C-alpha positions in Angstrom: -19.7 45.9 -27.9 -16.7 42.8 -27.5 -16.1 40.1 -29.7 -17.4 37.5 -27.7 -20.3 39.4 -28.1 -20.7 39.4 -31.3 -22.6 36.6 -32.5 -22.5 35.9 -36.2 -18.2 36.6 -35.3 -17.7 33.3 -33.2 -19.8 31.4 -35.2 -18.0 32.0 -38.3 -14.9 31.4 -36.1 -16.2 28.1 -34.7 -17.2 26.8 -38.3 -13.5 26.7 -38.8 -13.5 23.6 -35.6 -12.2 20.6 -36.1 -15.2 18.5 -36.6 -16.0 15.0 -33.7 -18.8 12.9 -34.5 -19.8 13.6 -30.5 -19.2 16.5 -28.5 -18.4 16.3 -24.6 -18.3 18.6 -21.8 -18.1 16.7 -18.8 -17.0 19.6 -16.7 -15.8 23.1 -16.3 -12.9 24.7 -17.0 -10.4 25.0 -13.9 -7.4 26.9 -13.6 -4.4 25.3 -15.0 -7.0 24.0 -18.3 -7.0 26.1 -21.9 -10.3 28.5 -22.5 -11.6 29.6 -25.3 -11.2 33.4 -25.4 -10.4 36.3 -28.1 -7.6 38.9 -26.9 -7.9 42.1 -28.8 -4.8 45.1 -29.6 -6.7 47.6 -29.8 -4.3 51.4 -30.8 -6.4 54.0 -28.5 -4.9 57.6 -28.2 -1.7 57.1 -29.5 -1.2 53.7 -27.1 -1.6 50.1 -27.9 -4.1 47.9 -24.9 -4.2 44.3 -25.0 -8.4 43.2 -24.8 -8.1 39.8 -22.6 -11.4 38.6 -21.9 -10.1 37.1 -18.4 -8.1 40.1 -17.1 -10.1 42.4 -15.2 -8.9 45.7 -17.4 -7.2 46.8 -20.6 -3.3 46.3 -20.3 -1.6 48.9 -21.7 1.6 47.5 -23.9 2.7 51.5 -24.4 2.9 54.6 -26.8 3.5 54.2 -30.9 4.1 57.2 -33.0 2.8 55.6 -36.4 3.1 52.4 -36.7 1.1 51.0 -34.1 1.8 47.2 -35.5 5.3 47.7 -34.7 4.2 47.5 -31.4 2.4 44.9 -31.3 4.2 42.3 -33.4 7.4 41.2 -31.1 4.3 40.8 -28.6 2.6 38.2 -31.3 5.8 36.6 -31.8 7.1 36.2 -28.5 3.3 34.0 -27.5 3.6 32.1 -31.0 6.8 31.0 -30.2 6.0 30.0 -27.0 4.0 27.1 -29.1 5.6 24.3 -31.0 5.6 24.0 -34.7 2.9 21.5 -34.6 0.8 22.6 -32.0 -2.2 24.9 -33.5 -3.5 26.1 -30.3 -4.8 29.8 -31.8 -5.3 31.6 -34.5 -4.7 35.0 -35.6 -7.5 37.4 -37.0 -7.3 41.0 -38.0 -10.3 43.0 -38.4 -10.2 45.7 -41.6 -12.1 47.5 -44.2 -14.1 46.1 -47.1 -11.5 46.0 -50.0 -14.0 46.0 -52.4 -15.7 49.6 -50.8 -12.2 51.2 -50.9 -11.9 50.1 -54.7 -15.2 51.7 -54.8 -14.7 54.9 -53.5 -11.3 55.3 -55.7 -13.5 54.5 -58.7 -15.6 57.4 -57.7 -12.9 59.8 -57.2 -11.5 58.7 -60.8 -14.7 58.8 -62.4 -14.6 61.5 -64.7 -11.7 62.6 -65.4 -10.4 60.2 -69.1 -7.1 60.9 -68.2 -7.5 58.0 -65.5 -9.4 55.7 -67.7 -7.0 53.1 -67.8 -6.3 52.5 -63.7 -10.5 52.8 -63.5 -10.3 49.5 -66.2 -7.7 48.2 -63.3 -9.8 49.6 -60.5 -13.3 47.7 -62.0 -11.1 44.6 -62.9 -10.1 44.6 -59.0 -13.2 44.8 -58.0 -14.2 42.0 -60.1 -11.5 39.8 -58.6 -13.0 40.4 -55.1 -16.0 39.2 -55.6 -14.5 36.1 -57.2 -12.8 35.5 -54.0 -16.0 36.1 -52.1 -18.2 33.7 -54.1 -15.7 30.6 -53.7 -14.9 31.6 -50.1 -19.0 31.1 -49.7 -18.7 27.9 -51.5 -15.7 26.6 -49.3 -17.6 27.8 -46.0 -20.6 25.7 -47.6 -17.9 22.4 -48.0 -16.4 22.8 -44.7 -19.6 23.2 -42.9 -21.3 20.6 -44.6 -21.3 16.8 -42.6 -21.3 13.7 -44.4 -21.4 10.4 -42.5 -20.7 7.3 -44.6 
């Protein structure tokens, strides 16, 4: 499965695009046109690969030992530097694990140990804060996706 096949991810990504009253798509992309697509950097078997839908295959960016981000960071910085500070022609996303799930696993590991009661309370508070953030994100996304014509 690739990111371009992930309908839900594409819908959410597109929902943040600047809304126009009318969308015109009068021509197909030509050689020099900007084409909307995803690019992903993936650590795999000790090497970092770039997956770009416009390239014929994965691009090997070299080996890494422990921190694969140290290989990707200069590549991203170079690409970002190619654009003026006022341009917004790209965005950067990271696919990460569910923070609430990770906190709950920590809580499960600590449950039953009275010496860790204080840390358990802090973890419960962290879960509540994450849930509040998600509720606020949901409200903000509804606001962004609602078009009001006056």
